[in-house]
C-alpha positions as a Markdown table, in Angstrom:
| # | Residue | x | y | z |
|---|---|---|---|---|
| 1 | His | 0.0 | 0.0 | 0.0 |
| 2 | Ala | 1.2 | 3.5 | -0.9 |
| 3 | Ala | -0.3 | 4.9 | 2.3 |
| 4 | Glu | 1.7 | 2.4 | 4.4 |
| 5 | Ser | 5.0 | 3.3 | 2.8 |
| 6 | Ile | 4.4 | 7.0 | 3.0 |
| 7 | Leu | 3.2 | 7.0 | 6.6 |
| 8 | Gly | 5.5 | 4.2 | 7.8 |
| 9 | Gln | 2.6 | 2.5 | 9.5 |
| 10 | Asn | 0.1 | -0.4 | 8.9 |
| 11 | Thr | -3.1 | 0.7 | 7.2 |
| 12 | Val | -5.3 | -1.3 | 9.6 |
| 13 | Asp | -3.8 | 0.6 | 12.5 |
| 14 | Leu | -4.5 | 4.0 | 10.8 |
| 15 | Ile | -8.2 | 3.7 | 10.1 |
| 16 | Gly | -10.3 | 5.8 | 12.5 |
| 17 | Arg | -7.3 | 7.5 | 14.1 |
| 18 | Lys | -7.0 | 11.2 | 14.5 |
| 19 | Leu | -4.7 | 13.2 | 12.2 |
| 20 | His | -2.7 | 14.4 | 15.3 |
| 21 | Asp | -1.9 | 10.7 | 16.1 |
| 22 | Val | -0.8 | 9.8 | 12.6 |
| 23 | Ile | 1.2 | 12.9 | 11.5 |
| 24 | Pro | 1.7 | 15.0 | 14.6 |
| 25 | Ser | 4.3 | 17.3 | 13.1 |
| 26 | Ile | 2.0 | 18.8 | 10.4 |
| 27 | Ala | -1.5 | 18.0 | 11.6 |
| 28 | Asp | -2.3 | 21.6 | 12.6 |
| 29 | Asp | -1.2 | 22.9 | 9.2 |
| 30 | Ile | -3.3 | 20.3 | 7.4 |
| 31 | Leu | -6.4 | 21.0 | 9.5 |
| 32 | Leu | -6.0 | 24.7 | 8.7 |
| 33 | Gln | -6.0 | 23.8 | 5.0 |
| 34 | Ile | -9.0 | 21.6 | 5.4 |
| 35 | Ala | -10.9 | 24.4 | 7.0 |
| 36 | Gly | -10.0 | 26.7 | 4.1 |
| 37 | Val | -11.1 | 24.2 | 1.5 |
| 38 | Arg | -14.4 | 23.8 | 3.4 |
| 39 | Asn | -15.0 | 27.5 | 3.5 |
| 40 | Gln | -14.0 | 28.2 | -0.1 |
| 41 | Asp | -15.3 | 24.9 | -1.5 |
| 42 | Ser | -12.2 | 24.8 | -3.8 |
| 43 | Pro | -9.0 | 22.7 | -3.7 |
| 44 | Val | -5.6 | 23.7 | -2.3 |
| 45 | Thr | -2.7 | 22.1 | -4.3 |
| 46 | Asp | 1.0 | 21.6 | -4.2 |
| 47 | Leu | 1.7 | 22.3 | -0.6 |
| 48 | Glu | 5.1 | 21.1 | 0.4 |
| 49 | Phe | 6.1 | 19.9 | 3.9 |
| 50 | Ser | 9.5 | 18.8 | 5.2 |
| 51 | His | 8.8 | 17.2 | 8.6 |
| 52 | Asn | 9.6 | 14.3 | 10.9 |
| 53 | Leu | 7.7 | 11.1 | 11.1 |
| 54 | Pro | 8.1 | 8.9 | 14.2 |
| 55 | Leu | 8.8 | 5.7 | 12.3 |
| 56 | Arg | 10.5 | 7.2 | 9.1 |
| 57 | Gly | 12.5 | 10.2 | 10.2 |
| 58 | Gln | 12.8 | 13.2 | 8.0 |
| 59 | Val | 10.4 | 13.1 | 5.0 |
| 60 | Asp | 9.3 | 15.5 | 2.2 |
| 61 | Trp | 5.7 | 15.5 | 1.0 |
| 62 | Arg | 3.5 | 17.3 | -1.5 |
| 63 | Val | 0.0 | 17.6 | -0.2 |
| 64 | Asn | -3.3 | 18.3 | -2.1 |
| 65 | Val | -6.5 | 19.0 | -0.2 |
| 66 | Ser | -9.8 | 18.9 | -2.3 |
| 67 | Pro | -13.5 | 18.9 | -1.8 |
| 68 | Leu | -15.1 | 15.4 | -2.4 |
| 69 | Lys | -18.2 | 16.0 | -4.5 |
| 70 | Asp | -21.1 | 13.7 | -5.5 |
| 71 | Ala | -22.8 | 13.5 | -8.9 |
| 72 | Asp | -24.8 | 16.6 | -8.1 |
| 73 | Gln | -21.6 | 18.5 | -7.3 |
| 74 | Thr | -22.5 | 18.7 | -3.6 |
| 75 | Thr | -19.5 | 18.5 | -1.3 |
| 76 | Gln | -19.7 | 15.4 | 0.8 |
| 77 | Gly | -16.3 | 15.5 | 2.4 |
| 78 | Ile | -12.6 | 16.3 | 2.0 |
| 79 | Ala | -9.9 | 14.3 | 0.2 |
| 80 | Ile | -6.2 | 14.6 | 1.2 |
| 81 | Val | -3.7 | 13.3 | -1.3 |
| 82 | Leu | -0.1 | 12.8 | -0.2 |
| 83 | Asp | 2.8 | 12.5 | -2.7 |
| 84 | Asp | 6.1 | 11.3 | -1.2 |
| 85 | Leu | 9.0 | 13.4 | -2.5 |
| 86 | Thr | 11.6 | 12.2 | 0.0 |
| 87 | Glu | 13.6 | 10.2 | -2.4 |
| 88 | Arg | 13.5 | 12.8 | -5.2 |
| 89 | Lys | 14.6 | 15.5 | -2.8 |
| 90 | Arg | 17.4 | 13.4 | -1.5 |
| 91 | Leu | 18.7 | 12.8 | -5.1 |
| 92 | Glu | 18.3 | 16.5 | -5.9 |
| 93 | Ala | 20.4 | 17.4 | -2.8 |
| 94 | Gln | 23.1 | 14.9 | -3.8 |
| 95 | Arg | 23.1 | 16.3 | -7.4 |
| 96 | Lys | 23.5 | 19.8 | -6.1 |
| 97 | Leu | 26.4 | 18.7 | -3.9 |
| 98 | Phe | 28.1 | 17.1 | -6.9 |
| 99 | Glu | 27.5 | 20.1 | -9.1 |
| 100 | Arg | 29.7 | 22.0 | -6.7 |
| 101 | Met | 32.4 | 19.3 | -6.6 |
| 102 | Val | 32.7 | 17.8 | -10.1 |
| 103 | Ser | 32.6 | 18.9 | -13.7 |
| 104 | Pro | 29.4 | 18.8 | -15.8 |
| 105 | Ala | 30.9 | 16.0 | -17.9 |
| 106 | Val | 31.2 | 13.8 | -14.8 |
| 107 | Ile | 27.7 | 14.8 | -13.5 |
| 108 | Asn | 26.1 | 13.6 | -16.8 |
| 109 | Gln | 27.7 | 10.1 | -16.4 |
| 110 | Leu | 26.7 | 9.8 | -12.7 |
| 111 | Asp | 24.0 | 7.5 | -11.5 |
| 112 | Pro | 22.8 | 9.2 | -8.2 |
| 113 | Asn | 21.6 | 5.8 | -6.9 |
| 114 | Ser | 25.1 | 4.5 | -7.0 |
| 115 | Leu | 26.2 | 6.9 | -4.2 |
| 116 | Ala | 25.2 | 5.2 | -1.0 |
| 117 | Leu | 25.4 | 7.0 | 2.3 |
| 118 | Gly | 28.0 | 4.5 | 3.4 |
| 119 | Gly | 31.5 | 4.2 | 2.1 |
| 120 | Lys | 33.3 | 2.4 | -0.8 |
| 121 | Arg | 37.0 | 1.6 | -1.0 |
| 122 | Ser | 38.5 | 2.9 | -4.2 |
| 123 | Asp | 42.0 | 3.5 | -5.8 |
| 124 | Ile | 42.3 | 7.2 | -6.4 |
| 125 | Thr | 45.0 | 9.8 | -7.1 |
| 126 | Val | 44.8 | 12.5 | -4.4 |
| 127 | Leu | 46.0 | 16.1 | -5.0 |
| 128 | Phe | 46.7 | 18.7 | -2.3 |
| 129 | Ala | 47.6 | 22.3 | -3.3 |
| 130 | Asp | 48.4 | 24.8 | -0.6 |
| 131 | Ile | 49.0 | 28.5 | -1.2 |
| 132 | Arg | 52.6 | 29.5 | -0.2 |
| 133 | Gly | 53.3 | 32.9 | 1.3 |
| 134 | Phe | 49.7 | 33.4 | 2.3 |
| 135 | Thr | 50.2 | 33.8 | 6.1 |
| 136 | Ser | 52.7 | 36.7 | 5.7 |
| 137 | Phe | 50.6 | 38.3 | 3.0 |
| 138 | Ser | 47.5 | 38.1 | 5.2 |
| 139 | Glu | 49.2 | 40.2 | 7.9 |
| 140 | Thr | 49.4 | 43.2 | 5.7 |
| 141 | Gln | 46.0 | 43.2 | 3.9 |
| 142 | Ser | 42.5 | 44.3 | 4.7 |
| 143 | Pro | 40.0 | 41.5 | 5.2 |
| 144 | Glu | 38.2 | 42.4 | 1.9 |
| 145 | Gln | 41.5 | 42.4 | -0.1 |
| 146 | Leu | 42.6 | 39.2 | 1.6 |
| 147 | Val | 39.4 | 37.2 | 0.7 |
| 148 | Ser | 39.4 | 38.6 | -2.8 |
| 149 | Val | 43.0 | 37.5 | -3.5 |
| 150 | Leu | 42.5 | 34.1 | -1.7 |
| 151 | Asn | 39.4 | 33.4 | -3.9 |
| 152 | Arg | 41.3 | 34.2 | -7.1 |
| 153 | Tyr | 44.0 | 31.6 | -6.2 |
| 154 | Leu | 41.5 | 29.0 | -5.0 |
| 155 | Ala | 39.3 | 29.5 | -8.1 |
| 156 | Ala | 42.4 | 28.8 | -10.2 |
| 157 | Gly | 43.0 | 25.6 | -8.2 |
| 158 | Ala | 39.4 | 24.5 | -8.7 |
| 159 | Glu | 39.3 | 25.3 | -12.4 |
| 160 | Val | 42.4 | 23.1 | -13.3 |
| 161 | Val | 40.9 | 20.2 | -11.3 |
| 162 | Leu | 37.5 | 20.4 | -13.0 |
| 163 | Asp | 39.2 | 20.9 | -16.3 |
| 164 | Glu | 40.8 | 17.4 | -15.9 |
| 165 | Glu | 37.4 | 16.0 | -14.6 |
| 166 | Gly | 38.6 | 15.7 | -11.0 |
| 167 | Thr | 36.5 | 15.9 | -7.9 |
| 168 | Ile | 37.0 | 18.8 | -5.5 |
| 169 | Asp | 36.8 | 17.4 | -2.0 |
| 170 | Lys | 37.1 | 20.6 | 0.0 |
| 171 | Phe | 38.8 | 24.0 | 0.5 |
| 172 | Leu | 40.8 | 24.0 | 3.7 |
| 173 | Gly | 41.6 | 27.6 | 4.5 |
| 174 | Asp | 44.2 | 28.4 | 1.9 |
| 175 | Ala | 44.4 | 24.9 | 0.4 |
| 176 | Val | 42.5 | 22.8 | -2.1 |
| 177 | Met | 42.0 | 19.0 | -1.8 |
| 178 | Ala | 40.9 | 17.0 | -4.8 |
| 179 | Trp | 41.0 | 13.5 | -6.2 |
| 180 | Phe | 40.7 | 11.6 | -9.5 |
| 181 | Asn | 39.2 | 8.3 | -10.5 |
| 182 | Ala | 35.9 | 8.7 | -8.6 |
| 183 | Pro | 32.9 | 8.9 | -8.7 |
| 184 | Ile | 33.6 | 8.0 | -12.4 |
| 185 | Pro | 36.6 | 5.6 | -13.2 |
| 186 | Gln | 39.4 | 7.2 | -15.2 |
| 187 | Glu | 42.1 | 5.0 | -16.6 |
| 188 | Asp | 44.6 | 7.9 | -16.7 |
| 189 | His | 43.7 | 9.4 | -13.4 |
| 190 | Thr | 47.2 | 10.0 | -12.1 |
| 191 | Leu | 48.2 | 11.7 | -15.3 |
| 192 | Arg | 45.1 | 13.9 | -15.0 |
| 193 | Ala | 46.3 | 15.0 | -11.5 |
| 194 | Val | 49.8 | 15.8 | -12.9 |
| 195 | Arg | 48.3 | 17.8 | -15.8 |
| 196 | Ala | 46.1 | 19.7 | -13.4 |
| 197 | Ala | 49.1 | 20.6 | -11.2 |
| 198 | Leu | 51.1 | 21.8 | -14.3 |
| 199 | Lys | 48.1 | 23.8 | -15.5 |
| 200 | Leu | 47.9 | 25.4 | -12.1 |
| 201 | Arg | 51.5 | 26.7 | -12.5 |
| 202 | Glu | 50.4 | 28.3 | -15.8 |
| 203 | Arg | 47.3 | 29.8 | -14.2 |
| 204 | Ile | 49.4 | 31.3 | -11.3 |
| 205 | Ala | 51.7 | 33.0 | -13.9 |
| 206 | Glu | 48.6 | 34.5 | -15.5 |
| 207 | Leu | 47.4 | 35.7 | -12.1 |
| 208 | His | 50.8 | 37.3 | -11.4 |
| 209 | Ser | 50.5 | 39.3 | -14.6 |
| 210 | Ile | 47.3 | 41.0 | -13.3 |
| 211 | Leu | 47.8 | 41.1 | -9.5 |
| 212 | Pro | 50.0 | 43.6 | -7.7 |
| 213 | Pro | 53.5 | 42.3 | -6.7 |
| 214 | Glu | 52.6 | 41.9 | -3.0 |
| 215 | Ala | 49.8 | 39.4 | -4.1 |
| 216 | His | 52.2 | 37.2 | -6.1 |
| 217 | Leu | 51.7 | 33.9 | -4.2 |
| 218 | Gly | 52.4 | 30.3 | -5.3 |
| 219 | Phe | 51.2 | 26.8 | -4.7 |
| 220 | Gly | 53.0 | 23.8 | -3.2 |
| 221 | Val | 51.4 | 20.6 | -4.6 |
| 222 | Gly | 51.4 | 17.0 | -3.4 |
| 223 | Ile | 50.2 | 14.1 | -5.5 |
| 224 | His | 49.8 | 10.5 | -4.3 |
| 225 | Tyr | 48.2 | 7.3 | -5.6 |
| 226 | Gly | 46.6 | 4.8 | -3.2 |
| 227 | Asp | 43.3 | 3.5 | -1.8 |
| 228 | Ala | 40.8 | 5.5 | 0.3 |
| 229 | Val | 37.3 | 5.1 | 1.5 |
| 230 | Leu | 34.9 | 7.4 | -0.4 |
| 231 | Gly | 31.4 | 8.1 | 0.5 |
| 232 | Leu | 28.7 | 10.6 | 1.5 |
| 233 | Ile | 29.6 | 11.5 | 5.0 |
| 234 | Gly | 27.3 | 13.4 | 7.4 |
| 235 | Thr | 23.6 | 13.7 | 8.1 |
| 236 | Glu | 20.8 | 13.8 | 5.5 |
| 237 | Lys | 20.7 | 17.6 | 6.1 |
| 238 | Arg | 24.4 | 18.2 | 5.6 |
| 239 | Leu | 26.2 | 15.8 | 3.4 |
| 240 | Asp | 29.8 | 15.8 | 2.1 |
| 241 | Tyr | 31.2 | 13.5 | -0.5 |
| 242 | Thr | 34.7 | 12.9 | 0.9 |
| 243 | Ala | 37.8 | 10.7 | 0.9 |
| 244 | Ile | 39.2 | 9.2 | 4.1 |
| 245 | Gly | 42.3 | 7.2 | 4.8 |
| 246 | Asp | 46.0 | 6.9 | 4.9 |
| 247 | Ser | 46.4 | 7.9 | 1.2 |
| 248 | Val | 44.9 | 11.3 | 2.0 |
| 249 | Asn | 47.2 | 11.9 | 5.0 |
| 250 | Thr | 50.3 | 10.8 | 2.9 |
| 251 | Cys | 49.3 | 13.3 | 0.1 |
| 252 | Lys | 49.0 | 16.1 | 2.6 |
| 253 | Arg | 52.4 | 15.3 | 3.9 |
| 254 | Leu | 53.9 | 15.5 | 0.3 |
| 255 | Gln | 52.3 | 18.9 | -0.1 |
| 256 | Glu | 53.8 | 20.1 | 3.1 |
| 257 | Asn | 57.2 | 19.2 | 1.8 |
| 258 | Ala | 56.7 | 21.0 | -1.5 |
| 259 | Ala | 58.3 | 24.3 | -2.0 |
| 260 | Arg | 56.6 | 27.2 | -3.7 |
| 261 | Asn | 55.5 | 26.2 | -7.2 |
| 262 | Gln | 56.9 | 22.7 | -6.7 |
| 263 | Ile | 55.0 | 19.5 | -7.5 |
| 264 | Val | 56.0 | 16.6 | -5.3 |
| 265 | Ile | 54.7 | 13.1 | -6.3 |
| 266 | Ser | 55.0 | 9.8 | -4.4 |
| 267 | Gln | 56.8 | 6.8 | -6.0 |
| 268 | Ala | 53.4 | 5.0 | -6.2 |
| 269 | Ala | 52.0 | 7.9 | -8.3 |
| 270 | Tyr | 55.2 | 8.4 | -10.3 |
| 271 | Glu | 55.3 | 4.7 | -11.4 |
| 272 | Arg | 51.9 | 5.3 | -13.1 |
| 273 | Val | 53.0 | 8.3 | -15.1 |
| 274 | Ser | 56.8 | 7.8 | -15.6 |
| 275 | Asp | 56.4 | 7.3 | -19.4 |
| 276 | Phe | 54.7 | 10.7 | -19.7 |
| 277 | Val | 56.6 | 13.1 | -17.4 |
| 278 | Glu | 60.0 | 14.6 | -16.8 |
| 279 | Ala | 60.9 | 14.2 | -13.1 |
| 280 | Arg | 63.8 | 14.1 | -10.7 |
| 281 | Leu | 64.3 | 12.0 | -7.6 |
| 282 | Met | 64.2 | 14.0 | -4.3 |
| 283 | Glu | 65.3 | 13.2 | -0.8 |
| 284 | Pro | 62.9 | 10.6 | 0.7 |
| 285 | Ile | 60.4 | 12.1 | 3.2 |
| 286 | Thr | 59.1 | 10.7 | 6.5 |
| 287 | Val | 55.3 | 10.4 | 7.0 |
| 288 | Lys | 53.6 | 10.2 | 10.4 |
| 289 | Gly | 52.6 | 6.7 | 11.3 |
| 290 | Lys | 55.0 | 5.1 | 8.8 |
| 291 | Arg | 58.3 | 3.6 | 10.0 |
| 292 | Glu | 60.2 | 4.0 | 6.7 |
| 293 | Ser | 60.6 | 7.2 | 4.7 |
| 294 | Ile | 59.0 | 7.2 | 1.3 |
| 295 | Pro | 60.7 | 8.0 | -2.1 |
| 296 | Val | 59.4 | 11.1 | -3.8 |
| 297 | Tyr | 59.9 | 12.9 | -7.1 |
| 298 | Glu | 59.6 | 16.4 | -8.3 |
| 299 | Ile | 57.5 | 16.8 | -11.5 |
| 300 | Leu | 59.4 | 19.1 | -14.0 |
| 301 | Gly | 57.0 | 18.9 | -16.9 |
| 302 | Leu | 55.4 | 16.6 | -19.5 |
| 303 | Lys | 57.6 | 14.7 | -22.0 |
């Protein structure tokens, strides 16, 4: 029964019960609409309610209230029709979230139902880019100027990621975190991350040509390949699609070791792109929680 799935209760238990017992959170609103329909003898349509049901949790409904007329057009009662929009609203919210995070090309390939609230382990290439010189710059600027310049640099970071069909996980103060190979698989995901980092260098040079000298900042970039748990994390009201795991922490550590305008890449990532890039071996770096230091390379350019 549709009524059972919408109300989350057995139909037999509902018959003869008061509205306040069945839908306590919106009963007063519905009774008000019923009174209006009785007085005007005309329907009220497309009312939308987002409310809490005892056995279902947060739900979204469309409600229509209409006079019930007999063959002589005499009103004999009132009909209330409930349309359950909960699932549609959930998918819309997910889509809006993804529109902020991924390129339109990825959105169009995405099956919203494939994104469970839980997690899924995937191999990804993670990219961290952090603005260098921002702290000292921030001490000399007005708040408005500071935010304006910060947004110019972060927008450049976001654009190069989306250009390579990556996913922007989040902005952390003066840093961008992104990854490739999810939610849509990409065979060349590590190369895409490297190309995004090299494009970022070009974008920074363009920004320097239009910004005053004191606003000439740079990025330190870290790139790592490994597995992570990806999923929609949070509550139904505030969801984030995010990556969690050791690979993310390792990538952040690479970025912390990158100098201004330097792209530092782990051995695991380098092995996937060595045929396509010019690189030089650097001093190994230590990563918190790992006993042995890890080999890293600096990306100089594409072959």
